[in-house]
N, C-alpha and C positions, 0 to 999 in steps of 0.2 A: 518777898525774896527776889522776884524778877526785877523790881526797881533797884535793889542793891546790885544785882548782876549787871544791869545796864549802866549803873553809875560807875562801877569799876571798869567796865568796858570803855566808857567814854573817857575816863581818866587815862587808861592805858593808851588809847588812841591819841590823846593830846600829847602825852609824853613821847610817843613814837614820832609824831609830826614834828615836835620840837627838836628831837634828836636828829631827824632827817634834815631839818633846816640848818642845824648847827654844822652837820657834816658838809652840806652844800656850801655854807659860808666858809668853812675851813678850806675846802677844795678851791674855792674862788680866791681866797687869800694866798694860797700856796703858789698861785700863778704869777705873783709879783716877781720882779727881777731887778737887780741893780748891778751894773757892770762898772767897776772902778778901774780906770787905767791911770796908773801913776807913772809919769815920766820923771826919772830920777837918775842920779849918778853918784858913785862913791867919791868922785872928785869934786863935788859941790858941797861947800860948807853949810848951805841952807837946807840940804836934803835930809839929814838924819832925823829931825823932828817928824817929817812926813813919813819916813820909813818906819819910825816907831808907831805912828798912828795906823799905818797899814798893818803892822804887827798886832795892834789891838783888835782890829777887825778880823785878822786871821785867827786869833785865839778865840774870838766869839763864835766863829765858824757858822754864821747864819746861812741856812740853806739857800736863801734867795740872793746872796751876795757873791759876785764873781770878782775876785781880786787879781789884778795883773800889774806887776812892776816891770815896766819897760825901761831898761838902762840905756841911755843915749850915749853917743860917742864924742860929742862936741866939747866935753870937758877934759878929754884925755890928754890934750896938749899941755895942761898945767903941770903935769909931772907924775900923775898916777893914772895908769891905764885901767879903767874899770873892766875886770875880767868878764862881766856879763853884758858889756855894751856891744851894740851892733849898729851899723850904719842904717840898716833898714828901720830900726826903731826910731832913730832920729828923723828919718823921712816920714814915718807914720805921724809923728808929732807935728811936723811941718804941714802935712795934709790937713790935720785938724785946725792948725792956725789959719790956713788959707780959707777953710770952709766956715769956721766959726768966727772969723775975723778977730782972732786973739793973737797974743804974742807967743814967741817960742822961749820958754824959760824952764828952769827947774827950781823947786818941785812943782810940777803942774799935774792936776788931777782932772781927767775927763770922765764925766758921769753919763752913762748910757749914750755916749757918742754925741751928745748935744749940749752939755753944760761944761764950762771950764772954770776952775777955781784953784787957788793956791793950795797945794797938797798938804799943808800943815794947818790950815784954818778950819779947825774941827767944828766950830759952831756953824759955819756956812755949809760945810760938807754934810753935817747932820740934817740941816734943813733941806738940802738938795736930795739927799737919800730918801727922806720922807716924801718929797714930791715925786721922785722916781718910782716909788712903790705904788703910787696911785695910778700909774700908767698901766694899761692892759697890754699884754703881748700881742703883736700883730702877725705872729708866725708861730709855728710849733717846731721844736727841735728836741730830739732824743739821741743820746750818745752812750756808748759803752766802750771800754778800753781794756785790752788784754796784752800782757807782756810775754814774749817768747824769746828767751835768751836776751839779746840787747834790743830787739825790735818791739815796738809798741804799735799795735793796730787799733785804730779808732773806727768803730762802726757808727754811722750816723743815718738818721732818717729825718727829713725836713719837709715841712709843709709851709710854703711861702706863696704869697699871692702874686709876686712879680719876679721877672727874670733880671730886674735891675739890682737885685740883692746879691750879696755874697755871704758865704759861710766861712767864718774865721775859726781857726783851731790853734790853741796855744798849749805847748808843753810847759808846765809850770813847776819849778822847784819850790817846795814849801818854805824852806828856811836855809840860810847859809850865813855864817859869820866870816868876816875877812879882816885881817890885820892890815891896816893902811900904812904904808911906809913912806909915802911921799905925797905932795900936793896939799890942798887946803885942809884935809882931814888927817894929815900925817900924825901918827902916834895913837890914833883911835882904832878900836876894833868895832866895826860896824856889822849889824845884823840886818839882813834884807829878807823880805818875805814875799812869797808868791812871785818869784823871779821868772820871767818869761825867758826860756832858754831856746825855744824854737817856735816859729809862727808860720802858719800856712793858711791859704784861702782857696776856696773853690766856688764857682758860680752856683747860685741856688737852683738853677734848672737841673743840676745834678741832684735830684731829690733824695737819693740814698746812695750809699757807697762806703768807702773806707779811705782813711788817711794813715800814713805810716810815719812814725817818729823813731829815732834811734837814740838810745841812752849810751852815754860814754862809760867805758870801763865796767866796773862792777857795781854801778849805782843801783840802789834798791828801788823797786817800783813804789814802795810805800813813801819814799821821799818826794814823790811827784804826784801831780794830778793833771787831768785834762780839763780845760775850759773851752767852750765853744759858744759862738753867738752868731746870729744873723744880722747883717748890717746893710743899710742902704748904701750903695756904691757912690751915690752923688752927695746926699745930705750927710752921710756918715752916722745917721741915727741908728741906734741898735734896737731891734724889734723883739728879740727874745734871746735867752741865753740858757746854758746848761753846764753842769760840771759833773765829773765822775772820778772816783778813785780808779786805780789801775789794778786789774786782777792779774796775778801771776799764774801762768799755766804750768 
């Protein structure tokens, strides 16, 4: 009888150890992150395929993928002014070009701040995403976001090993369709995903604190999310990232 008891005890112990190892493995896997920064424009005829690919990733909603569509302004002269375009987004792309020794073009996708690829080349992007997931985060970042009236307050807590890093915060609109009336895409209705509507940075030596964003008009918090990441100010490599839905108070 004792032998049977010890046999069951041993089996239970093995099962417990296996479950514990599984949990540890899952916890380790959940630390992966992939930040996709798409530089795009509604005035560029080459961009819609890349925008649709971004939509595919947005629908999949993988927890470790942070999607950001930065609309640049240098295509506005053609005839259609992209309503989401900003000069500072074009400047961000130029910073990547100078650092990564790449060209400035649309659609361009930057992965984890260190790899550049044409934003519609799905096979190359899939390979780079797989490689990015194998990288371990070099910092820790936790964020929460709450909306009160039109104000969004983002609370953050960061653990980074160097003061040469910066923490970037993006207010992202999940989806928006626009009827294009002029320019290269005239007559089309384009849908864009994870559109960056505002972007702010703070130095990483401010290890915790808050950032404020303002929503326009009667926009619903559920239409937006907050994405944040820690980035090396010199190499532009991204060290970790996080995203959160916005809670309405």
